[in-house]
C-alpha positions in Angstrom: 139.7 96.1 67.4 141.5 98.2 70.2 144.8 100.1 69.9 146.7 97.6 71.9 145.8 94.8 69.5 146.8 96.9 66.5 150.1 97.8 67.9 150.8 94.1 68.5 149.8 93.1 65.0 152.2 95.8 63.5 155.1 93.5 64.6 153.5 90.1 64.0 152.6 88.5 60.6 150.1 86.3 62.1 148.3 89.0 63.9 148.4 91.2 60.9 146.7 88.6 58.9 143.9 88.2 61.7 143.4 91.9 61.6 142.7 91.8 58.0 140.3 88.8 58.5 138.5 90.7 61.2 137.8 93.6 58.9 136.5 91.3 56.3 139.1 91.8 53.7 139.6 88.0 52.8 136.7 86.8 50.6 136.0 83.3 49.2 136.2 83.2 45.4 134.7 81.0 42.6 136.7 78.3 40.9 137.5 79.2 37.3 137.6 75.6 36.4 134.5 74.0 38.0 132.8 77.0 39.4 132.8 75.7 42.9 133.8 77.8 45.9 137.4 78.5 46.6 138.4 78.7 50.3 141.5 80.2 51.7 143.9 77.6 53.2 146.1 79.2 56.0 148.6 76.2 55.8 149.2 76.5 52.0 148.6 80.3 51.9 146.4 79.8 48.8 142.7 79.5 47.7 141.8 75.9 47.2 138.8 74.4 45.3 136.3 72.9 47.7 135.5 70.2 45.0 138.9 68.4 45.7 140.1 65.8 44.8 137.9 66.1 41.6 139.3 69.7 40.9 142.8 70.7 41.9 142.5 74.3 41.0 144.2 76.8 43.4 144.9 80.6 43.2 147.6 82.2 45.1 147.1 85.2 47.6 147.9 88.6 46.2 148.4 91.8 48.4 149.2 93.9 45.3 145.9 95.9 45.3 145.7 97.4 41.8 149.2 96.9 40.8 148.7 93.5 39.3 152.4 92.7 38.7 153.5 92.9 42.3 151.9 89.6 43.5 153.6 88.0 46.6 156.0 90.9 47.1 154.3 92.4 50.0 153.6 90.5 53.4 150.6 91.0 55.6 152.6 92.9 58.1 154.0 95.2 55.4 150.6 95.9 54.2 149.4 96.8 57.6 152.4 99.0 58.3 151.9 100.9 55.2 148.4 101.7 56.1 149.4 102.5 59.6 152.1 104.9 58.1 149.5 106.8 56.0 147.2 106.9 58.9 150.0 108.3 61.1 150.6 110.8 58.2 154.3 109.8 57.9 156.2 111.0 54.8 156.1 108.6 51.8 159.9 108.0 51.9 159.8 107.2 55.7 157.0 104.6 55.1 159.0 102.9 52.3 162.1 102.8 54.5 160.2 101.4 57.5 158.5 98.8 55.5 161.0 97.9 52.7 158.7 98.3 49.8 159.4 100.0 46.5 158.1 103.4 45.6 155.8 101.9 43.0 154.2 99.4 45.5 153.7 102.3 47.9 152.1 104.4 45.4 149.7 101.6 44.4 148.7 101.3 48.1 148.2 105.1 48.5 146.2 105.4 45.4 143.9 102.6 46.5 143.4 104.2 49.9 142.6 107.7 48.5 140.3 106.1 45.8 138.4 104.5 48.7 138.2 107.7 50.8 136.9 109.6 47.7 134.2 107.0 47.1 133.3 107.2 50.9 133.1 111.1 50.7 130.8 111.0 47.5 128.5 108.3 48.9 128.3 109.9 52.3 127.7 113.4 50.9 125.0 115.3 52.7 123.5 118.7 52.7 124.9 120.9 55.6 122.9 123.0 57.8 119.3 123.2 58.4 116.9 125.3 60.4 118.9 127.5 62.9 121.9 125.5 62.1 125.1 127.7 61.4 127.4 127.1 58.5 130.6 129.0 58.1 131.7 129.7 54.5 135.1 131.0 53.3 137.3 130.7 50.3 141.1 130.4 50.3 143.9 130.0 47.6 145.7 126.8 48.3 149.2 125.6 46.8 151.1 128.9 47.6 154.3 128.9 49.7 155.2 131.3 52.2 158.8 132.8 52.7 160.0 130.5 49.7 159.7 127.5 51.9 158.3 124.2 50.8 157.6 122.8 47.3 155.8 125.4 45.0 152.7 123.9 43.3 149.9 125.2 41.4 147.6 127.7 43.0 144.0 126.9 43.2 141.0 128.7 44.7 139.1 126.4 47.2 135.7 126.9 48.8 135.1 125.6 52.3 131.8 125.1 54.3 131.9 123.9 57.8 128.8 123.4 60.1 129.2 124.3 63.6 128.6 121.8 66.4 129.2 118.8 64.1 131.7 117.0 62.0 130.0 117.8 58.7 132.1 119.8 56.2 132.6 120.3 52.4 135.6 121.5 50.4 136.0 121.8 46.7 138.3 123.2 44.3 136.7 126.1 42.3 137.9 128.1 39.2 137.5 131.4 40.7 135.6 133.1 43.6 132.9 135.0 41.6 129.3 134.6 42.5 128.5 132.6 39.4 130.9 129.9 40.5 130.3 130.0 44.4 126.6 130.6 44.7 125.4 127.3 42.7 127.7 125.3 45.1 126.2 126.9 48.1 122.6 126.2 46.9 123.5 122.6 46.2 125.1 121.9 49.6 123.0 123.9 52.0 119.6 123.1 53.5 116.8 125.6 53.5 116.8 127.6 56.8 120.6 127.5 57.2 122.4 130.5 58.9 125.3 131.3 56.6 128.1 133.3 58.0 130.8 134.7 55.6 133.3 137.3 55.6 131.3 139.7 53.5 133.0 138.9 50.3 130.7 140.5 47.5 130.2 137.0 45.7 128.2 135.9 48.8 125.5 138.6 48.5 123.3 136.4 46.5 122.9 134.2 49.7 121.5 137.2 51.5 118.9 137.7 48.7 117.8 134.2 49.1 114.7 133.8 51.4 115.8 130.3 52.3 118.9 131.4 54.2 119.8 133.9 56.8 123.1 135.5 55.8 125.3 137.1 58.5 128.7 138.7 57.8 131.9 139.6 59.6 133.9 142.5 58.2 137.5 141.3 58.8 138.9 144.7 58.0 137.1 146.1 60.9 136.8 143.3 63.4 137.0 139.5 63.7 133.6 139.4 65.6 130.5 141.0 64.4 128.1 143.0 66.7 125.9 140.0 66.7 128.7 137.8 68.0 129.3 135.9 64.8 132.8 134.7 63.6 134.3 132.7 61.0 136.9 131.4 63.3 136.0 127.7 62.6 136.6 127.7 58.8 139.4 130.2 59.1 141.3 128.0 61.6 140.6 125.0 59.4 142.7 126.2 56.5 145.8 125.6 58.6 145.0 121.9 58.8 144.1 121.8 55.2 147.3 123.3 54.1 149.2 120.7 56.3 147.4 117.9 54.7 148.2 119.5 51.3 151.8 119.5 52.2 151.9 115.9 53.1 149.9 114.6 50.1 151.1 117.1 47.6 147.9 117.2 45.6 145.2 119.6 46.5 142.3 117.2 45.9 143.9 114.6 48.3 144.6 117.3 50.8 141.0 118.2 50.9 139.8 114.7 50.7 142.1 113.9 53.7 140.9 116.8 55.8 137.1 115.9 55.2 137.8 112.3 56.0 139.5 113.1 59.3 136.8 115.6 60.2 134.0 113.2 59.4 135.5 110.3 61.4 136.3 112.7 64.2 139.6 111.0 64.4 142.1 112.2 67.0 144.9 109.7 66.6 146.3 107.3 64.0 144.5 104.3 65.2 141.1 105.9 64.7 142.2 106.9 61.3 143.5 103.4 60.6 140.3 101.8 61.6 138.5 104.3 59.3 140.7 103.4 56.4 140.1 99.8 57.1 136.4 100.3 57.0 136.3 102.4 53.7 138.6 99.9 52.1 136.4 97.0 53.1 133.3 98.8 52.0 134.8 99.5 48.6 135.7 95.8 48.1 132.4 94.6 49.3 130.5 96.8 46.8 132.9 95.8 44.1 132.5 92.2 44.9 136.4 92.0 45.3 138.8 91.1 47.9 142.0 92.9 49.0 143.9 89.6 48.5 
């Protein structure tokens, strides 16, 4: 589905429906009365039993996702515009105004999207690095506000790993930045032979003692580039985008998941992100044997 088709679908209910069908969201169901197959009827906008006229059972279409009590309150176009608004990283209130949905329905859609993203990240989790591959490691405290701007939230140490030359990354909230906390995470997420570049924080010293890794450091109190030419610019620069995602989604875990999701997709615009959201949602329903509708 190209960008032009998505733009057209955003303003047309029929095209919105076709878009959801294209991504495999609409699944036939089983009749609860005679256990025959239910098929969707476009004219009636319901699922009808294929055993008609012997069985007249039908089920209405629902776009409510997990919010079971908002059946038939959201149109196909509204559903698409909500997902597009999330992909375009618009504010929640702006999406609600543009789509005309309530805050409760919007939150239900957003919860479903982030549950699908979380499942995708867990299932697609891979060890980073490898022989002669470089992984930059850094920790940062998220949730702080600067110059008394923004909404203050809880502060949380976060560990970040980014592999150079690829889209692979891993970010996780940690209780502290001590060696007993950070080192097991690094062991669990780095392949043997990885070149690990850090800022020389003492908690990473254990990495240098491990023969499976090559540990290189950059002393930021002296320089931003080591004599060997190593830097941590990739991970340091990524914290800005992580904080931006955190500001938009308020919750630290969601900000981390959103950053990792965008980076893994290599998404450069809202249309690429929207296709990614469609894909992870569709995969989630396929594995659960459910349908969006």
